[in-house]
VEXPALO-123400 format. One record per residue: residue in one letter; x, y, z of N, C-alpha, C in turn; residue number from 1. Coordinates in steps of 0.001 Angstrom, whole numbers, padded with zeros to 6 digits, always signed. Each point is the difference from the previous one (the first is absolute). Layout:
N
PT  aa     n.c1     n.c2     n.c3    ca.c1    ca.c2    ca.c3     c.c1     c.c2     c.c3    i
PT   A        X        Y        Z        X        Y        Z        X        Y        Z  NUM
...
! end
This chain:
190
PT  aa     n.c1     n.c2     n.c3    ca.c1    ca.c2    ca.c3     c.c1     c.c2     c.c3    i
PT   M  -144741  +191948  +044421  -000861  +000364  -001087  -001358  -000659  +000164    1
PT   S  -000471  -000034  +001233  -001327  -000548  +000216  -000956  +001139  +000301    2
PT   N  -001280  -000340  +000020  -000971  +001036  +000311  +000006  +000267  +001513    3
PT   I  -000854  +000893  +000481  +000067  +000411  +001399  -000354  -001130  +000967    4
PT   H  -000673  -001021  -000486  -000386  -001120  +000856  +000969  -001175  -000101    5
PT   G  +001031  +000127  -000816  +000974  -001078  -000146  -000452  -001122  -000912    6
PT   F  -001027  +000236  -000806  -000498  -001032  -000890  +000643  +000133  -001379    7
PT   D  +001302  -000267  -000084  +000670  +000128  -001283  -000390  -001119  -000957    8
PT   F  -000610  -001074  +000519  -000425  -001080  -000875  -001209  +000388  -000839    9
PT   L  -000606  +001139  +000276  -001142  +000449  -000780  +000396  +000888  -001176   10
PT   R  +001302  +000134  -000248  +000435  +000807  -001130  -000468  -000660  -001293   11
PT   S  -000074  +000777  -001050  -000593  -000488  -001242  +000779  -001151  -000616   12
PT   E  +001320  -000061  +000169  +000755  -001099  -000608  -000168  -001313  +000745   13
PT   H  -000657  +000045  +001176  -000217  -001212  +000774  -001418  -000525  -000099   14
PT   T  -000848  +000635  -000762  -001384  -000436  -000115  -000251  -000540  -001402   15
PT   L  -000995  -000866  -000093  -000357  -000596  -001280  -000797  +000988  -000831   16
PT   P  +000124  -000093  -001346  -000862  +000829  -000841  -001459  -000387  +000221   17
PT   S  -000907  +000910  -000281  -001414  -000245  +000276  -000591  -001098  -000868   18
PT   D  +000578  -000258  -001189  -000553  -001032  -000881  +000557  -001380  +000278   19
PT   A  +000942  -000140  +000933  +000602  -001306  +000288  -000886  -000757  +000981   20
PT   T  -000267  -001262  -000346  -000811  -000829  +000884  +000772  -001157  +000569   21
PT   A  +001027  -000463  -000663  +000787  -001133  +000484  +001442  +000432  +000157   22
PT   F  +000660  -000638  +000919  +001393  +000324  +000265  +000777  -001296  +000060   23
PT   D  +001099  -000109  -000761  +000753  -001245  -000107  +000976  -000227  +001140   24
PT   G  +000240  +000951  +000859  +000911  -000181  +001117  +000874  +001208  +000164   25
PT   P  +000849  -000035  +001028  +000839  +001163  +000260  +000969  +000252  -001139   26
PT   G  +000103  +001211  -000436  +000923  +000369  -001066  -000515  -000298  -001392   27
PT   A  -001170  -000568  -000111  -000535  -000346  -001313  -001034  +001026  -000419   28
PT   A  -000200  +000092  -001291  -000992  +000943  -000519  -001388  -000563  +000240   29
PT   P  -000998  +000848  +000191  -001365  -000512  +000082  -000337  -000743  -001289   30
PT   A  -000753  -001076  +000139  -000263  -000868  -001147  -000695  +000743  -001131   31
PT   A  -000989  +000817  +000330  -000737  +000710  -001047  +000896  +001003  -000707   32
PT   A  +000795  +000742  +000755  +000885  +000999  -000599  +001099  -000668  -000820   33
PT   A  +000525  -001123  +000490  +001069  -000693  -000716  -000501  -000580  -001310   34
PT   S  -001195  -000601  +000023  -000519  -000571  -001241  -000375  +001086  -000995   35
PT   A  -000511  +001139  +000484  -000329  +001106  -000896  +001260  +000596  -000614   36
PT   A  +001050  +000134  +000785  +001257  +000537  -000522  +000624  -000962  -001002   37
PT   A  -000094  -001302  +000280  +000555  -000983  -000926  -000777  -000005  -001308   38
PT   A  -001317  +000119  +000083  -000812  +000011  -001216  +000276  +001258  -000815   39
PT   A  +000195  +001124  +000672  +000245  +001249  -000721  +001365  +000012  -000665   40
PT   S  +000989  -000591  +000652  +001350  +000027  -000570  +000252  -001160  -000946   41
PT   G  -000873  -001006  +000036  +000182  -001146  -000884  +001028  -000984  +000520   42
PT   S  +000418  +000132  +001249  +000967  -000945  +000561  -000565  -000600  +001262   43
PT   R  +000645  -001083  +000446  -000413  -000643  +001233  +000499  +000814  +001172   44
PT   S  -000747  -000012  +001095  +000492  +000686  +001191  +001079  -000865  +000612   45
PT   S  +001079  +000621  +000398  +001144  -000726  +000522  +000155  +000261  +001474   46
PT   P  +000256  -001057  +000806  +000221  +000214  +001406  +001300  +000736  +000276   47
PT   A  +000813  +000289  -001017  +001272  +000686  +000204  -000194  +001488  +000255   48
PT   I  -001204  +000513  -000201  -000277  +001423  +000219  -001042  +000121  +001097   49
PT   Y  +000264  +000825  +000979  -000972  +000253  +001057  -001083  +000919  -000526   50
PT   S  -001059  +000134  +000772  -001131  +000811  -000429  +000386  +001468  -000167   51
PT   S  +001053  +000438  +000702  +000412  +001396  -000128  +000836  +000225  -001257   52
PT   G  +000302  -001055  -000739  +000770  +000137  -001229  +001497  -000053  +000225   53
PT   V  +000441  -000225  +001216  +001422  -000066  +000317  +000484  -001431  -000191   54
PT   A  +001098  -000163  -000723  +000549  -001330  -000229  +000609  -000531  +001294   55
PT   R  -000054  -001315  +000166  +000564  -000632  +001189  +001517  +000014  -000054   56
PT   T  +000610  -000004  +001164  +001452  -000070  +000078  +000439  -001440  -000226   57
PT   T  +001281  -000183  -000215  +000547  -001340  -000191  -000249  -000867  +001226   58
PT   E  +000094  +000587  +001185  -000220  -000761  +001225  -001442  -000482  +000106   59
PT   H  -000964  +000842  -000402  -001402  -000418  +000020  -000235  -001133  -000995   60
PT   K  +000573  +000125  -001169  -000155  -001055  -001011  +000632  -001291  +000491   61
PT   Q  +001187  +000112  +000610  +000684  -001179  +000515  -000845  -000671  +001084   62
PT   F  -000586  +000783  +000885  -000869  -000551  +001036  -001185  -000737  -000624   63
PT   D  -000620  +000592  -001015  -001146  -000632  -000654  +000387  -001317  -000666   64
PT   V  +001168  -000028  -000641  +000463  -001229  -000660  +000278  -001075  +001039   65
PT   I  +000680  +000361  +001092  +000312  -000984  +001039  -001283  -000527  +000634   66
PT   K  -000938  +000880  +000264  -001278  -000410  +000579  -000743  -000951  -000948   67
PT   F  -000010  +000327  -001293  -000662  -000860  -000983  +000691  -001362  -000091   68
PT   L  +001342  -000009  -000057  +000726  -001260  -000105  -000147  -000840  +001263   69
PT   N  -000063  +000645  +001157  -000200  -000727  +001247  -001378  -000669  +000001   70
PT   A  -001003  +000690  -000482  -001346  -000566  -000057  -000081  -001166  -000985   71
PT   H  +000884  -000010  -000997  -000004  -001056  -001016  +001275  -000837  +000060   72
PT   R  +000564  -000171  +001197  +001282  -000700  +000117  -000094  -001473  -000369   73
PT   S  -001183  -000602  +000110  -000134  -001402  -000375  +000050  -000189  -001517   74
PT   S  -000127  +001086  -000757  +000054  -000087  -001462  +001413  -000018  -000537   75
PT   G  +000984  +000202  +000852  +001386  +000044  -000456  +000306  +001342  -000629   76
PT   C  +000883  -000001  -000972  +000375  +001244  -000675  -001047  +000356  -001052   77
PT   L  -000356  +001274  -000029  -001035  +000467  -000923  +000612  +000892  -001068   78
PT   P  -000511  -000079  -001232  +000515  +000853  -001074  -000396  +001457  +000201   79
PT   P  +000727  +000910  -000636  -000273  +001428  +000173  -001408  +000426  -000380   80
PT   H  -000610  -000630  -001011  -001338  +000435  -000417  -001053  -000303  +001064   81
PT   V  +000190  -001048  +000785  -000943  -000302  +001088  +000129  +001051  +001098   82
PT   I  +001236  +000378  +000319  +000238  +001020  +001016  -000544  +001346  -000479   83
PT   Q  +000182  +000292  -001277  -000490  +001270  -000554  -001521  +000062  +000053   84
PT   T  -000668  -001090  -000321  -001458  -000022  +000003  -000561  +000296  +001387   85
PT   S  +000674  -000537  +001022  -000526  +000152  +001359  +000475  +001250  +000711   86
PT   T  +001219  +000461  -000270  +000558  +001127  +000749  +000198  +001249  -000843   87
PT   G  -000036  -000125  -001317  +000232  +001149  -000868  +001463  +000349  -000162   88
PT   V  +000892  -000882  +000410  +001443  +000238  -000062  +000565  -000720  -001226   89
PT   H  +000793  +000699  -000797  +000553  -000549  -001233  +001395  -000556  +000272   90
PT   L  +000118  -001339  +000018  +001277  -000656  +000255  +000516  -000782  -001197   91
PT   N  -000700  +000097  -001138  +000435  -000687  -001206  +001054  +000855  -000699   92
PT   P  +001255  -000494  -000131  +001049  +000813  -000610  -000270  +000345  -001465   93
PT   A  -000881  -000741  -000659  -000315  +000283  -001398  -001057  +001101  -000127   94
PT   S  -000623  +000361  +001099  -001046  +001008  -000015  +000602  +001402  -000079   95
PT   P  -000627  +000901  -000764  +000525  +001372  -000071  -000140  +000752  +001324   96
PT   S  -000924  -000424  +000862  -000167  +000667  +001289  +000658  -000785  +001138   97
PT   Y  +001049  -000739  -000336  +000750  -000817  +000964  +000559  +000874  +001120   98
PT   D  -000215  -000404  +001238  +000469  +000736  +001174  +001322  -000620  +000462   99
PT   S  +001110  +000475  -000554  +001303  -000588  +000303  +000432  +000277  +001433  100
PT   E  -000380  +001155  +000530  +000374  +000318  +001389  -000655  -000986  +000966  101
PT   L  -001258  -000308  -000232  -000698  -000968  +000837  +000591  -001396  -000182  102
PT   A  +000306  -000368  -001224  +000581  -001321  -000254  +001346  -000150  +000723  103
PT   N  +000804  +001060  +000016  +001277  -000051  +000719  -000210  -000126  +001497  104
PT   S  -000973  +000736  +000546  -000235  -000102  +001438  -000588  -001364  +000374  105
PT   L  -000802  -000593  -000870  -000518  -001339  +000275  +001102  -001051  -000064  106
PT   S  +000969  +000206  -000885  +001083  -000989  -000124  +000899  -000016  +001225  107
PT   T  +000048  +001083  +000754  +000821  +000030  +001208  -000803  -000280  +001263  108
PT   N  -001300  -000196  -000123  -000846  -000241  +001160  +000070  -001478  +000389  109
PT   P  +000303  -000305  +001275  +000108  -001405  +000404  -001338  -000738  +000004  110
PT   K  -001116  +000708  -000049  -001315  -000641  -000012  -000450  -000406  -001399  111
PT   I  +000778  +000343  -001019  -000381  -000279  -001384  +000985  -000985  -000630  112
PT   R  -000550  -001005  -000643  +000795  -000971  -000757  -000276  +000249  -001485  113
PT   I  +001073  +000166  -000774  -000152  +000262  -001433  +000611  -001162  -000773  114
PT   E  -000795  -000565  -000877  +000470  -001063  -000882  -000232  +000447  -001433  115
PT   E  +000944  -000300  -000856  -000149  +000367  -001409  -000429  -001230  -000785  116
PT   V  -001073  +000145  -000758  -000535  -001080  -000821  -000105  +000499  -001434  117
PT   P  +000035  -000907  -000973  -000138  +000431  -001401  -001378  +000595  -000270  118
PT   D  -000003  +001061  -000784  -001239  +000651  -000404  -000761  -000955  -000911  119
PT   P  -001298  -000258  +000257  -000757  -000922  -000844  -000104  +000460  -001453  120
PT   E  +000008  +001313  -000235  -000125  +000509  -001357  +001338  +000044  -000727  121
PT   N  +001074  +000186  +000747  +001333  +000052  -000584  +000961  -000734  +000942  122
PT   P  +000204  -001309  -000206  +000789  -000804  +000946  +001464  +000443  +000154  123
PT   T  +000495  +000849  -000889  +001375  +000454  +000163  +000122  +001069  +001086  124
PT   L  -001132  +000626  +000345  -000013  +001002  +001069  -000311  -000655  +001335  125
PT   L  +000649  +000474  +001037  -000292  -000474  +001346  -000797  +001078  +000734  126
PT   L  -001148  -000411  +000541  -000848  +000907  +000763  +000163  -000294  +001485  127
PT   P  +000100  +001043  +000816  +000043  -000252  +001445  -001388  -000351  +000524  128
PT   T  -000052  -000973  +000876  -001233  -000306  +000719  +000280  +000258  +001472  129
PT   Y  -001004  +000458  +000710  +000179  +000452  +001368  -000805  -000863  +000959  130
PT   G  +000628  -000375  +001100  -000668  -000795  +001019  +000352  +000496  +001389  131
PT   Y  -000812  -000368  +000971  +000244  +000402  +001374  +000990  -000962  +000638  132
PT   Q  +000962  +000532  +000713  +001021  -000803  +000675  -000160  +000185  +001504  133
PT   A  -000461  -001032  +000696  -000136  +000070  +001452  +001389  -000068  +000629  134
PT   K  +000106  +000466  +001239  +001292  -000021  +000683  +000499  -001427  +000147  135
PT   F  -000899  -000909  +000323  +000346  -001419  +000090  -000719  -000720  -001135  136
PT   A  +000637  -000065  -001153  -000628  -000575  -001193  -000171  -001511  +000113  137
PT   N  +000792  -000631  +000878  -000097  -001452  +000128  -001176  -000439  +000866  138
PT   V  -000661  +000915  +000687  -001143  -000337  +000846  -001256  -000007  -000869  139
PT   V  -000534  -001195  -000228  -001163  -000139  -000883  -001162  -000738  +000656  140
PT   D  +000238  -000643  +001151  -001053  -000706  +000718  +000389  -000115  +001469  141
PT   R  -000823  -000684  +000784  +000230  -000077  +001440  +001299  -000726  +000337  142
PT   T  +000341  -001018  -000740  +001226  -000758  +000264  +001239  +000863  -000218  143
PT   T  +000051  +000699  -001112  +001155  +000863  -000258  +000002  +001215  +000923  144
PT   L  -001172  +000433  +000454  -000079  +001081  +000978  +000654  -000415  +001313  145
PT   L  -000335  -001188  +000483  +000599  -000498  +001232  +001501  -000213  -000160  146
PT   A  +000424  -000483  -001160  +001435  -000185  -000253  +000733  +001338  +000007  147
PT   Q  -000587  +001031  -000574  +000637  +001321  -000016  +000095  +000578  +001404  148
PT   I  -001045  -000152  +000782  +000032  +000491  +001381  +001074  -000736  +000800  149
PT   N  +000129  -001300  -000207  +001019  -000777  +000712  +001417  +000351  -000441  150
PT   R  +000162  +000490  -001244  +001330  +000408  -000487  +000477  +001311  +000612  151
PT   C  -000885  +000768  +000574  +000344  +001307  +000571  +000127  -000141  +001519  152
PT   P  +001225  -000116  +000527  +000158  -000237  +001443  -000471  +001180  +000861  153
PT   N  +000027  +001214  -000545  -000452  +001175  +000749  -001448  +000361  -000309  154
PT   G  -000677  -000836  -000734  -001384  +000245  -000340  -000141  +000756  -001309  155
PT   V  -001216  +000132  -000431  -000317  +000704  -001229  -001260  +000827  +000245  156
PT   R  -000042  +001173  -000559  -001171  +000861  +000167  -001179  -000552  -000794  157
PT   K  -001154  +000097  +000600  -001224  -000430  -000682  -000216  +000843  -001246  158
PT   R  +000356  +001272  +000088  -000152  +000913  -001125  +000835  -000447  -001207  159
PT   D  +001187  -000572  +000266  +000856  -000460  -001097  -000560  -001237  -000691  160
PT   L  -000799  -000764  +000716  -000592  -001209  -000578  -001375  +000247  -000613  161
PT   S  -000615  +001130  +000324  -001405  +000218  -000349  -000284  +000076  -001495  162
PT   D  +001021  +000256  -000822  -000251  +000080  -001447  +000494  -001227  -000752  163
PT   S  +000277  -001087  +000724  +000555  -001194  -000645  -001002  -000712  -000894  164
PT   Y  -001187  -000240  +000521  -001036  -000660  -000798  -001360  +000324  +000600  165
PT   V  -001041  -000279  -000742  -001358  +000261  +000464  -000322  -000992  +001115  166
PT   G  -000440  +000509  +001142  -000353  -000863  +001119  +001112  -000197  +001002  167
PT   V  +001104  +000708  -000155  +001127  -000185  +000912  -000342  +000473  +001407  168
PT   E  -000823  +001033  +000139  -000386  +000500  +001322  -000738  -001094  +000779  169
PT   A  -000910  -000696  -000654  -000745  -001070  +000659  +000932  -001146  +000381  170
PT   D  +000977  -000312  -000855  +000953  -001061  +000313  +000896  +000379  +001173  171
PT   I  +000410  +001261  +000062  +000820  +000455  +001133  -000798  -000122  +001291  172
PT   D  -001250  +000453  -000024  -000844  -000096  +001189  -000227  -001460  +000401  173
PT   A  -000153  -000892  -000976  -000190  -001425  +000293  +001265  -000598  +000617  174
PT   L  +001184  +000393  -000495  +001251  -000506  +000573  +000190  +000510  +001425  175
PT   I  -000397  +001229  +000260  +000096  +000551  +001358  -000972  -000720  +000922  176
PT   T  -001223  -000198  -000444  -001021  -000673  +000802  +000396  -001436  +000300  177
PT   A  +000582  -000674  -000972  +000412  -001391  +000186  +001246  -000119  +000881  178
PT   G  +000695  +001109  +000213  +001206  -000043  +000822  +001248  -000369  -000779  179
PT   D  -000089  -000024  -001330  +001167  -000332  -000818  +001008  +001137  -000038  180
PT   V  -000479  +001235  +000150  +000888  +001160  +000048  -000404  +000868  +001185  181
PT   L  +000924  +000803  +000453  -000231  +000906  +001102  -000099  +001421  -000549  182
PT   A  -001044  +000706  +000361  -000176  +001381  -000450  +000333  +000937  +001146  183
PT   V  +000808  +000998  -000295  +000389  +000988  +000985  -000364  +001367  -000547  184
PT   A  -000691  +000802  +000807  -000353  +001358  -000428  +001242  +000873  +000074  185
PT   N  +000276  +000722  -001080  +001156  +000875  -000062  -000491  +001440  +000046  186
PT   P  +000282  +000726  +001078  -000502  +001374  +000087  +000658  +000938  -001017  187
PT   E  +001140  -000374  -000547  +000667  +000832  -001008  -000676  -000096  -001355  188
PT   D  -000828  -000992  -000177  -000670  -000238  -001288  -001297  +000761  -000164  189
PT   R  -000379  +000767  +000939  -001306  +000666  -000044  +000044  +001257  -000795  190
! end
């Protein structure tokens, strides 16, 4: 369904409207169009809707939540309203727009840690808070990184350690340079 020159990217659904001057990123609405639509409807523009008006799938929402929690992993577990503000995903069970399907998929995801804390407004209710769970949660600095590598007699993938803490890549490179660990290129990992 492309034109005779194969330029299907020039179709009308792939181009920006003529009044749009700023673009927030891939899959996002142009800033001018999004703010105009939000002002006209009286609501805030939500990242949960793409510019084409199609709602995101549960997998897309889950990816966005995991990406957000990974970026804020040093903050620990975050309440649902913080996640909603940044990603547009409703994870508060008291909310009428609660996404139970997403909450169930997050509860079974090994990258997500869920802790229940009392609601500040109603302490009898328990609210889930969501945090990022690295594969090796005990690795928090260079010392524990070296201890984890030494505990694995067959080695450990760099990719498995890369989400442990901020700066782990530099620490791995420093341990390799110092000769404390041996790095082997694995052609199956490419």
